[in-house]
C-alpha positions in Angstrom: -26.8 10.1 57.9 -24.8 8.8 54.8 -22.4 5.8 54.1 -20.2 7.9 52.4 -20.0 12.1 52.4 -17.0 14.1 50.7 -17.5 17.3 51.4 -15.3 20.0 49.5 -12.2 18.5 48.1 -9.9 19.5 46.1 -6.7 17.2 44.7 -3.9 17.8 42.9 -1.2 16.3 40.7 1.5 18.3 41.3 0.8 21.9 40.4 -2.4 20.5 38.5 -5.7 20.6 40.8 -7.8 18.0 39.1 -10.5 18.4 41.8 -12.4 22.4 42.2 -14.1 21.4 45.9 -15.9 18.3 44.8 -19.1 17.2 47.5 -20.9 14.7 47.0 -22.6 11.2 49.1 -24.2 8.1 48.7 -26.6 6.4 51.1 -26.5 2.8 52.7 -27.0 0.4 49.9 -27.6 2.9 46.7 -25.8 2.4 43.4 -24.5 6.2 42.7 -23.0 7.6 39.8 -20.3 10.1 38.4 -20.0 10.5 34.5 -18.3 13.2 32.5 -16.3 13.9 29.6 -13.0 13.0 30.0 -10.7 14.8 32.7 -13.6 15.4 34.6 -11.9 14.2 37.5 -14.4 11.6 37.7 -11.0 8.8 38.3 -9.7 11.6 40.3 -12.8 11.2 42.6 -12.4 7.7 43.2 -8.5 7.8 43.3 -8.7 10.7 46.6 -11.9 8.8 48.7 -9.6 5.3 48.0 -6.2 7.6 49.3 -4.1 6.6 46.7 -4.6 10.6 45.2 -5.0 12.0 48.6 -7.3 15.4 49.4 -5.7 18.1 49.7 -8.7 19.9 51.4 -11.8 19.6 52.4 -13.0 16.2 54.3 -14.1 12.8 53.5 -15.9 10.4 56.1 -17.0 6.9 56.3 -19.6 5.9 59.0 -19.5 7.9 60.3 -15.5 8.3 60.8 -13.0 11.1 59.1 -11.1 8.4 56.4 -9.7 12.1 54.7 -5.3 11.1 56.0 -6.2 6.9 56.0 -3.7 5.3 53.8 -4.2 4.4 50.9 -3.5 -0.1 52.2 -5.6 1.0 55.1 -8.8 2.1 53.4 -9.8 -1.7 52.7 -10.2 -2.2 56.5 -12.5 -0.1 56.8 -15.0 -0.8 54.4 -13.7 1.1 50.7 -12.5 -1.0 47.9 -11.4 -0.2 44.8 -11.9 -2.1 41.3 -9.4 0.8 39.3 -10.3 2.0 35.7 -8.0 -0.6 33.3 -8.2 -3.1 35.6 -4.8 -3.2 36.9 -5.0 -7.4 37.7 -1.3 -8.8 38.7 -0.5 -10.6 35.0 1.7 -13.5 35.7 -0.3 -14.2 38.7 -3.4 -16.8 38.8 -7.4 -15.6 38.7 -6.7 -17.2 42.3 -3.7 -15.3 43.3 -5.8 -11.7 41.8 -8.0 -13.0 44.3 -6.1 -13.9 47.4 -4.7 -10.9 46.7 -8.1 -9.0 46.9 -8.1 -10.6 50.7 -4.8 -9.2 51.8 -5.7 -8.4 55.1 -8.3 -10.7 56.2 -8.2 -13.4 58.0 -10.1 -16.7 59.0 -13.7 -19.6 57.4 -15.0 -16.1 55.3 -12.3 -15.4 53.1 -12.3 -19.7 51.3 -17.0 -18.1 51.2 -16.1 -15.1 49.6 -14.1 -16.8 46.9 -17.0 -19.3 46.1 -19.4 -16.2 46.8 -17.2 -14.5 43.4 -17.1 -18.1 41.7 -20.8 -18.1 41.9 -20.9 -14.2 40.7 -19.2 -15.0 38.1 -18.7 -18.9 36.9 -16.1 -17.6 34.1 -13.5 -17.3 37.2 -13.7 -20.4 38.4 -13.0 -22.3 34.9 -9.8 -20.0 34.3 -9.3 -20.4 38.5 -5.3 -21.3 37.2 -4.8 -19.3 34.6 -2.4 -16.5 35.2 -5.0 -13.4 34.5 -2.4 -11.8 31.6 -3.8 -14.3 29.2 -7.1 -13.8 29.3 -9.5 -11.5 27.7 -10.7 -7.9 28.6 -13.7 -8.4 29.7 -12.0 -11.9 32.0 -10.1 -9.5 33.8 -13.4 -7.1 34.4 -14.7 -9.5 36.3 -12.1 -10.8 38.0 -10.8 -6.8 38.9 -14.6 -6.3 40.3 -13.7 -9.9 41.8 -10.8 -9.1 43.5 -12.3 -5.2 45.3 -15.2 -7.9 46.2 -12.9 -9.8 48.1 -12.2 -7.4 51.0 -15.4 -7.5 51.4 -17.4 -3.9 51.8 -19.5 -2.2 52.4 -18.8 0.1 49.6 -17.4 -1.7 46.5 -16.4 1.6 44.2 -16.5 0.2 40.4 -13.7 2.9 37.7 -15.0 2.7 33.8 -15.9 -1.0 34.2 -17.4 -1.3 30.8 -14.8 -0.1 28.7 -13.0 -2.3 25.7 -15.1 -4.4 26.6 -16.9 -6.7 24.3 -20.9 -5.5 24.3 -22.4 -9.0 25.0 -19.6 -9.0 28.1 -20.9 -5.5 29.2 -24.5 -6.4 29.6 -23.2 -10.1 32.1 -21.4 -7.1 34.0 -24.2 -4.4 34.6 -26.7 -7.9 35.6 -23.9 -8.8 37.8 -23.4 -5.4 39.4 -27.1 -5.1 40.0 -26.9 -8.4 42.4 -23.7 -7.3 44.0 -26.0 -4.1 45.0 -29.2 -6.3 46.0 -27.1 -8.6 48.1 -26.1 -5.5 50.0 -22.9 -3.7 48.6 -23.3 0.1 48.1 -22.0 0.3 45.1 -20.1 4.3 43.4 -20.0 3.5 39.5 -17.4 5.6 37.0 -18.7 5.2 34.1 -18.2 6.9 30.3 -21.3 5.0 29.2 -24.2 7.4 30.1 -26.5 4.8 29.3 -25.3 2.0 31.4 -24.5 4.8 34.5 -28.2 6.4 35.0 -30.0 2.5 34.5 -28.9 0.7 36.6 -27.4 3.8 39.5 -30.4 5.7 41.8 -28.9 8.9 41.3 -26.0 10.6 39.4 -23.6 13.7 39.7 -22.7 15.3 36.5 -19.0 16.2 36.7 -16.9 19.0 34.5 -13.5 20.5 35.0 -13.0 18.8 38.3 -16.8 20.3 39.6 -19.5 18.7 40.3 -22.1 21.2 37.7 -25.9 19.0 38.3 -27.1 16.1 40.5 -30.3 14.7 40.3 -32.1 11.4 39.6 -30.8 9.2 37.6 -34.3 9.4 35.7 -34.0 13.1 35.7 -30.3 13.2 34.6 -31.6 11.2 32.1 -35.0 13.2 31.3 -32.6 15.9 30.7 -32.0 17.9 28.0 -28.4 19.4 28.3 -27.3 15.3 29.4 -28.9 13.8 27.3 -26.6 16.4 24.7 -23.6 15.4 25.8 -23.7 12.4 28.1 -26.4 10.2 25.4 -25.7 10.8 22.4 -29.4 12.2 21.9 
C-alpha cells in the first residue's frame, strides 16, 4: 500500500474545474515531483490533499485512511504538512513564533527537540530566531516555511515552488536540505516550476496539463523524454 493514494480527484474554484480526475501515488520514503506549466493544477493538487481546496469527487487515502473529507486544520494531525507557494509566513511574528505555530497541534518535550532539528537544518533561522519574519529575505522566508511545516513532524512533507523568487545560491542550499530531510525519513511531494531541480532531487514524477496527469515515469526517464525536455527543461 502506498503512503499516499490520490484516486481520480476533481477539484473546483467556483464553477472552474481545476483538477479533472488526477490520480497519483507516493510510496513511503520517496521524493515525487509534479511538473507542468502555470495553471496545470500542480498547486491545486497539493491544496486538495491538504484540505484547503477540498476535492469534489474522487478519493484521497493516507497511510490507509480516507482523508478526502478531513478539514484542513486536522490534516497535520494525520501526518501531512504543506509549505505553500509564496511561503505565507506571518510577517509581524518572529521566526520562533512562526515555528511554534507549526507545532500548534502538538505538546510535550518533542516540540523542543524538533525546534532544535529545524535550527540545525537551517542555521540562519537560529541566527534570526527573534527577528520578525517580514524583515527577512525571500530565501530566508522559504527556509522558515519549510521549517514551520517540519514542526508538525510530518510523514509526508509537501513543498510548493520552494525555489520561487530566491537567489540561485540559496536555491541550491534549500535543495540540499530537502535531500537531507528525505534521508532522515520524511517522504516528500514536490511541486516545482524549475523542472531541472525537481527531477534531480526526485525519484519519480508526474506531468500535469490542464488539470490532468498526462505522463508518469521515473525522473530519469522524464529527463530523457524529448517532449519533457522541449516543454519544461529548456533543451
